[in-house]
N, C-alpha and C positions, 0 to 999 in steps of 0.2 A: 419531429414532434414540438409541442406546442409548451413556448414557453413560460417556467414556474410565476405567476405574476409573483413570488419576493426572492429573491437572493440574499447573499451572501455580501453579495456585491453592493447591492440597499444599504444592508447595514454599517458596511464601512463608509460607502458615502458620505450617510450622515448622519455617527460617530466618530468613524478613525481619525479627524483633525483633533479633537479633543480626548478620543483620550491617549492622541501623541503626548500627546500637551501635560497632562494630568502623569502620565507611566515615562515622560521621558529618558529616564536617568536608567530605568529596568529593561526596554525594547532593546532589544539588538538589533545590529545592521541586518540581519534575517530576517527574523520580522518583522519590519519596517522594509522593507526590497515585497516578503507576503503582500504587505500589508498595499504600498500603489499597487503594486503589482492586478492586484483583486479590482480595484475601486477603478482601471484604467482598461480592466479589461472590457474586452469590442465597444470600448467607446472610439471618437474622435483623437484623444491624444494618443493609443496607437497607428492608428492611417486607418485606407483598408481600401476601401478602390468600390466604387457605382457600378450593377451589370445592370443588363436585360434582356428581354427575351426577345427574339428573334422572330418571336408568331404575330405575340400580340400587343408589345412594347414595352409593356409595363418596366417600371423599375424600380431595383433597391438598393442602398445605401448597405454594404457589407463590413462593416471594424474586425480589425485583425482583432487573433485572441494572443494575453499573455504565457499563451502555452507555462503556462510556470504549472507544476502538479504539487499544488495544493492550492490551485482555484480549480472550484466544482464544476465550472464551464470548458474546464481546459484537458481532459480527460478521454476525451469522445475512442481520437486520430489514434494513442496513443495504443490504448487498451485492444481494439480489432489488430492491432499492426501485429503484437505483442501476444496474444489468443492466439490468433492465423499462426505463428514460428509457434509455438504450442503444439499446436493441432497433430503436426508431423510426426513430435514424438509422444505421445499417445500408448500406451502397452495395451492390450488384450483379459487385461490381470482386474481386480479388485484395487479400487482406489478410495485412502483411508487420508480422512481431516484429520491433526494433531496440532493441540494449542502448549502453547508452554507462559503462562506470566508471574511477571513478578514478584512477589510482595511488595506490600507496601509501603515497608521499611525501605527492601533497593525499590521501587520506583521513583520518593525521595532523596536520591539518590544520583539514580539515575537524573533526573530532571533538571539538577549543578554539571552531571559528568554528560551531557546524551550522547558524541559521539563513540569514548571510551564505554561504560556504560550497553549501547550496544554494539558494539561489537560480542561486548566479552555473553550480551544477549544473544547473540548470536553462535560462538564459537560453544559454547555450552550447552547447546540447543542440537547443532551438531553432531558435537562428543558424542552425548549419551543415544542419539538415536544410531551414530553410527557403532557404541560401542557393545548395545544391546539386540543391535540385527547383525554380529560379529559372531555373537556367541551360540553356540551351537545347541546351549540351550532350551535358547526363544531361536534365529531362526539358520546363524551360517553363512549368512549369503551379509553382500555386503549390497546398501540399496541406494536410489537414487530420490533425492525427493526438491522441493521448491519452497523458502522461508518468503515469508514477507511480513515483514516487522506496522505493527499497527499498536499508537497506539495512546485513544480512547476511547470510552466505553458509552453508548448509546448516550446519555445525555454530558457529553462533553467533557467526563474527566479524567483524569493521566491514569491509563495505566496499561504501561507493556506488555505488552506481550507479542511472542511471533505462531503464525498460521502454516503450517507444514501438513504440504499436500502431499501424499508417498502412495507408490505406488504398492500390493500389498505384495512382498520378493523381491528378491533380489540373485545379484550372480554366485554361483558356487566361487569359497575360496581358488579352486585349483581354474574358477573362467570356461568352462567346459557342459555347464549346466545350470540350471534357472529352477532357483529354490523358491515356493510360491508357502505362507504362510497359510494356516490353517480360513478354513471358509469366516468369514464377519468378524478373523479377531486377525488381528498385530500384532503387538507387542504389548505385555505388561504396564501400564500406567504407574502406579505403584512403584514399578522395579525404577520405570524410565523417571519420574517422581523423584526418589530420593540419588539417583547418579547425580540428576540436571541439577539440582540442588549441594550438592558436593561439590560437582564440576564450577560452579558458579561463582561459589562462594571460595575455592582455590581462583582463581582466577580472579575475581576480588579479592584477592587479603596480596596478590599478586601486584597487579596495576596501585592497590593504597602502600607497599613497599618500596614501589620506584618513581612512587611519587607522579602520578599522573590522576591521582584525585582529586580537586579542587570541591570547598566548605565555605558556605556561607551564610549570611544569616539566619535561622535554626541550628541550622546542619555545624557550625563552625566549628563546634567544641569537638568536631570528629577527626578533627585535626591532627589530634593528639590518638597516639597508636593506641590506647588504654581503653580509652571514649571510645575510640573505631569499634574495640574487641569488647566492650559490652552497649554496643548501638548494638554486632551483629549479634552478638550469643544469639538472644531468643526465636531468632532465623534456623537457627542449627539444627533444630529437635522440635522444626516445626513442619505436616504437609502444605507442598510444595505440590500450587497447582497445577497439573499437566492432565488433559482430560483425551480420548479418541471417539470419537464421531461415529458412526453404524458409516458402511462404506456406499458407497456413490453407486448410482444403478446404476452406467455405463459412461464412455466415454463423453457422448455429450452434457453427463452432464459436469462431470469435474473440469468442460470446459466456463460452461451457464457459472459453477461455482465460480473455477477464476476467473473467471469479466465481475463478476459481484465481489470482488476483494481484494486482488493487485493492485487498479487504480482509482482506489474508492479512497476521498481524502475525508477529514472530520466529520463533515455533518455535509449530506444531500443538502440541494436545494428547495428537493420535493417537499427534506423535510417540512418546512419550514412554514411556519400558520400565520404568521399575521408579526406586521411592527410600531406601536408607536413610536411617543416624544422621545420615550424611554426603558420600555421593553418589549423585546423580544420570544414568542414564544411557536417552539413547536415540536413534533411527533418524537416522542421516544418508545422502546418495547424497555415492558418490563420482563428479562427473561426472569425470574426470581417468583413470580407472578403471572408463568403458564404464557408466556407475549401479549402479552395483554398493552395494546396500543393505550397508549396515554396523553398529556402533553403535561409542558414547562415550562418555562416561564421566568425567564432572567432577565434582570439590566440592562443593556445595549454591555452597558462597559463588562460585565462579566461578562456578557457573549461572546465576545471581541475578547476578553482574560484568557478563556476557556480554548476559539479558535486556533488562538497561539499557542498555548502547550503545545500543541501537535505536529512543530516549526522543524526542519527536519533540520542539521548540520547544511551547511552547504557540501553539496557531493557527492552526497552519502547515499550508497545503494540499498536500496528498502524492500530489494526483493534478488534474491542468492539460490542457486542451485550448488546441490552438493553430490557425495560422490558419484555412479554412473552416468549424473544426469548434471555436471560441472560442465561448464565452459570447453576444458584440455582435453576434454576422453568422451565428449558428449555425442559427439558421431560416431565414433569407431564402438565406442560403448552398446549402445543404442542398438546399431545394424549385428552386435550379434546379438542380446538381446532378442530382436525380431527371430533370428532366425531361432534361437533355444527355443521360442513360442510359435515357430510355425508359422508364424507372420510371413503371404507374401511380400515379395519383396516390391514399394510400386513408387517409380518413378515420380519424383512431384516438381514439377511442371513450376518452374518460378513465376511470379507475377506482373505482369506487361509494363515497365519503366512508365510509372502511370506521369505524363504531362503536368500533372499537379493536386493539392491536395486533396479535388475535389474528387479526384478523378480516380485516389487510391483509397480514399472514405470507399468511396461506390465496389473499387471492385475487394476489397475487405469486408464490408458490411452490411452487401446491395439494397443499400438505402442510397438513394438520388439525391447530390446539392447542388443540377445544373439542375432542375427540371421546373416549369419556373411556379411560383407559389399561387399566381392569382388566373392564369391556363389550365393548367397541367398535363401541357401540351409538348410548348416550345422551351429548350433552351436558354438557360444565360448564359448570356455569355459579360466580360470585362469587357468597360467601354470609357473608364475614366477609372485615374490611379488619386490617392489623399497620402500627401504627407503624413508620417507620423512628427509630431511634438516635437520638438526642440526640449530635451532632456527622458524621454519615456526612451529611447533608443534600448537604456540599457535592461530595462525590463521582458522585453523583446527576447527572454532567451529560454535556451533548454534547457531540463533539471534531469540529474544523472539521475534512476528508475531505482 
């Protein structure tokens, strides 16, 4: 794949120092680490190696990646491995995509209390889906689903929401029957929306009562219980956005979708159009006007500010599994689901342990990182190692998904 002509890293390298200077009092340690990691990703600062083609002698220098989960360049291998793990879990049923979105007022609190509010969002969403699905009036079964946190919209504005991928059915309470939903219909979104609203606000009040929330700047007054109650009151009677998209066409469509969503960052490099001394232009899709493709220009400062809105708390898990797909029950319950659905048991052969990330990547994707880019025939091998520069070691780390 050709490298984009403009990358987020280029913007950070050009304007990052000025941004850190002008926003020194508000930048969090996590945001600073993300900036430094992206700026140094695949540069000499992180070390690397020199490769040479065994056939034609062509040499190239390959620098190490930062492996930060917010970096647009560092998701390919992690995504390929995650998708390969999910492939074996797919069932021969319809799959649905359900999205749960926080109202603007709750998003404002979430930005100042990311870890607490994101956990509440996962908790309320999971409990909503499980409760409505378990109700015999709707499905009467235990679901299994994957939830993925996104915090951005197309223009990089702060917009916390969960994408859930759910098989269209579940296990009956006695565990001896698969209960399928109606073809093309999952669960009533209006019912989901109302329960989601009630549960989230209950959990939010509990967090407030236990002094788990912190407020500052424009929200500082919400530390007072009456001010907090007045702020929350309007959203108690407003419809919250929950919607279900049409079912996927098959297992491959589910994987394609998951590949686009699970390891996505706030903006991909291919969406960047141009950068000047002061401005950044990028593509975005206007979903309110038939997905029309448009361009937006922001100052470099505003672009960096919007990108950093979406830095997650350290170690926060943004991909979670629930119900019969939860980690502690997954293998046993998936085996039961397959039996009830009449699936033929398949012995999944483990991948041969790769000698390095290049072989691993080829096993997972079918694309070779070892084929010579010059002659297209020879295999490149490492002929020299390049050391990591002092001070950069801490940037080469794995983040929790």
